[in-house]
N, C-alpha and C positions, 0 to 999 in steps of 0.2 A: 775632227782631223781633216786636213786637206787630202782628198782622195786621189789626187794626181801624184803628189810627191810624198805623201804621208807626213807632210810638214804640219807642225802645230799652227793653228789659226791665231791671229791676233785677238785681243779682247773684243767683245761683241759691239756692233753698231748700236748706239743709243745707251750704252752702259755708263757706269760712273767715270771710267777713264776716258771714254769717248767725249764726255762733256767737259772734262777738266784738263786733259793732257795738252790740248792745243790752245787753251785759254792763255792770254798773255800773263795772267797771274802766276802761271807755272814758272815763268822766268825768275820770279822772286823767291821760289822755294829751292832752286837748284844749288845755290851756295851752301845751304845748310846740309843737304844730302851729300854733297861732295866732301864737306868737312868731316862728316861722320864716316864716310868711306875711307878717307886718307888718315883718319885717327887710328885705324888698324895698322900696326907697324909694317905688315907685309904689303898692304895696298899703298901705304904712304911711300914706302921704299920704291915700289914699282913706278909710281908717279914721279918721284924725285929723280930716279935714274933714267927714265925712258920717255917721259911726257914733254911736250913742247909748251907746257902751261906758263913757263917763264918768258920764253922768247916769242911765242905766238898765242897769247891767251885768248884773243878775240877769234882767231881761226879755230882754235881748239874748242872754244865754247860753241861756236856755230856748228861745228861738226858733231859735237855731242848732242846738241839740241835737235839737229836733223835726224840723228840716229834714234833718239827717243821718240820723235814723232812717227818714224817709220814703224817702230814696234807696235804702235797703237793704230795708226791710220794707213799702214803700208799694204794692207790686203795680202795678196799672195807674195808680195815682196818682203813682208815682215821677217819670215824665217830666213830668207836670203841675207837680210841685214844681220840677223843673229849669227849666221855662219861667217859672214865677213868679219864681225867683231872677234869671234873666237880665233879665226885665222890670224888676225892682227895681234892678238895677245899671246900667240904661241911662243914668240921670241922674247917675251918679257919675263926675265928671271934675274936673280942676283942674290945679294945678301942684305938683310935689313939692318937697322941700327943696333940690334942686339946680337948681331953675328949669326943669325939664323937664315938659312937659305929659303927663298920664296920662288914661286912660279905663279904667274897671274891666273892660270887656269886651274890651280889647285881648287877643288870644289869648295872648300871652307872659305877661301878668300873671294872667289868669283861670286859665290852665293851671298856673301855679306854685302858686296857692292850692290847687288840687286836688292837685297832685303831692306836697305836704308830708305828706299823710296816710300814704302808703306807708312812707317811711323812719321816721316816728315810730311807727306801729303795729308795724312790724317790730322796731325797737329796744326799745320799751317791753315787748314780749312777753318779752324776756329777764329782766325783773324781775317782771312782774305775772302771768306765766303760764309755760307750758312753751315753751322756744325752738322756733321753727318749723324743720321740716325744709326741705331745699332744695325739695322738691316743694310744700310748703305755701307757701313764699315765692313760688314761681312762680304758684301758684293765687291767692294774695292779690293779686299784681300784676295778673293777668288780670281778677280781679273788680273791682279798683280802676279799671282801664281802663273797665270797663263802667259804673261810677259816673260816670266822666268823660263818657261818652256820654249818660248820663241828664241830666247838667248841660248838655248841649248843646255840649260841646267836641269838635271834629273830630279824627279819628284823626291827621291830619297835624300837629296841634299837640301830640300826646302821644307820647312814646317808646313804641313798640309792644312792646318786650321789655325784660326786666331788663337785658340786655347793652347796650341803647341808653339805658336810664334812667340808669345810674350816671355816664357821661360828661356827660349833660345836667345832672344834679344837681350834679356837681362844677363845671361851668362856671358855674352860677348862684351857687354858694357863692363861687367865686373872683372873679367879676366884679360881682356885684350886691348881695349881702347886707351889711348894716351894722347897727350899733346905733342904730336910729332912735328918735325921740322916743317912739313908741308902745311899742317894746320896753322902753325904760327905765321907762316907766310900769307895764308888765306885771310887771317884776321888782323894782319898788320895794318896800321893806320897810315903808313906812308911808304908803300912798296914801290919798287922800280917798274911800274906798269908802263908799257909802251903806248903811244898814242893809238886810239882805235883806227883801224884801217878798213872798216866795212862801211857800206852805205854810199849815198850819192857824193859826188865830188865836192859840192858846196859844204856838206856836213863834215866831211873829212878835213877840209880846209879850216872850218870853224873850230873843230876840235883841236887841230894842231896849234892854232893860235891861243886857245884858251886852256890847253891841257896843263900847263904849270899851275894854274889856279884851280882847275877842276879835279885834277888827279887825287890830291889828298882828301877832298870832299867825297869823291866817289869811293875811295878806299874806306872812309869812315862809314859811309852808307852800306857798303858791302859787309863790313864787320857787323854792323847793326842787324842786318837781315840774316847773316850767317848764324849768329848766336841766338837772335831773337826767335827765329822760326825753327830752331832745333828743339826737339823735345827736352824738357828740363832734366830728365834723368840722364840723357846722353850728354847734355851740357855739363852736368856735374861730373860724369865719369871722365870726361876729357879735361876738366879743370878750367872751364871758361866762365868768367864772372858775368852776372846779369843782375842789375839793380831794379828796385821797385820803380824808380823814375824811368828807366828804359822800358820797363813793361808798360807803363802808362803811355809812353810815346808810341810804342808798337800798336797798342790798341787804337790810339787816335789815327795812326797811319792806316791801319786796316779799315777803319770806318771810311776814310777818304777813298781808299782803293775800291772798296765795294760800291760806293756811291758813283764813282766815275765809270768803272768798268761796266756796270749794269745798264748804262745808257748808251754805250758805244754800239755802233752798227757792227754786224758780224765781220765785215772786212777789216775792221780795226781791232776787234776783240780777239779774233783767232789768228794764229800763225798760218803761213801759206799752205803747208802740207795739210794741216787740219781743215783749213777752209775748203780746199779742193776736195778732200774726202767727204766732208759734210755736204757739199754741193752735189757730188756724185751720188751719195746715198739718198738724197732727196729725189734726185732724178730717176 
C-alpha cells in the first residue's frame, strides 16, 4: 500500500502488465474487451445513454487508452485516476433495454467492466504474442486484481483467484450477456464513423480525403478484431459468428504482427506513457 495516502499501488514494475499494457499490440485487443463490456445490458445502456462514442469516438478512445495506461504506469497517480473515473461515473444511471434501472457504480456492473480485461488479454496473447505459461496467467490475474483495487473495486466484488474467476465469468456469460444495440454498432460493417481528428495536420488532411474509401474497410477490420480476439465462449454467449476461414486469417495476421512488433525500437513499440515510465524505471 501507498503509505502516504493509503492508496493501492499500481501493478509492479517489470510484471506481466508492465510488459504488455503499453505495447502497441494492446490497441488491437481493446475492441473485443469493449464489446464484452457493453454486451451486459446495464453497461450497454450506460454507454448508449451517456457516452460520446458516436459523436467523438476518437477522443473517447484516446481518453480511455490514456486512463488504462495510468492504471499500470501512473505510479502514485494511478489511484488518483481511479478516483477520477469513479467520480465521472457517479452521474451515469438510467433504464436498460429491459426496463431495469442501472447505475454505473453498482458493484456488479463496475466489476464486470474491469473483469473483461483478463480473459481478453489472456486469449489475444495466443495470437499476438507468445502464449502465457500457467504461472504467467496467475501473475496476470493477480496484477489485474490490483488494477481493480486502483479503480476502487472492493475485493469482495472481485473473484480473488483464477479458480474463483472462471465460474463467475461463466455465470455472467450464461445469464447476462446479449447482443445489445451498442454491440451491434461496434461490429457494424458500415457505421457512420466521423473522420479521425487526431494526429499531425498532414495526416488529418489525408484521412479526410480518403475517408469515404477507408471508413468501410476500417469498420470491417474493427469487426474482425472485435470478434476474433474475443474468447470463443463470450463470442457464443453474445451470438457473434466466427468462421474457420476467419480463424485462419486471424492466425496469419497474428504471425505478421508478432514478426513486425518484435523488431520495432522501443520508441515505436510502446505508447508514450508506458515509454516514459519504462525509461524512468531504468533510470
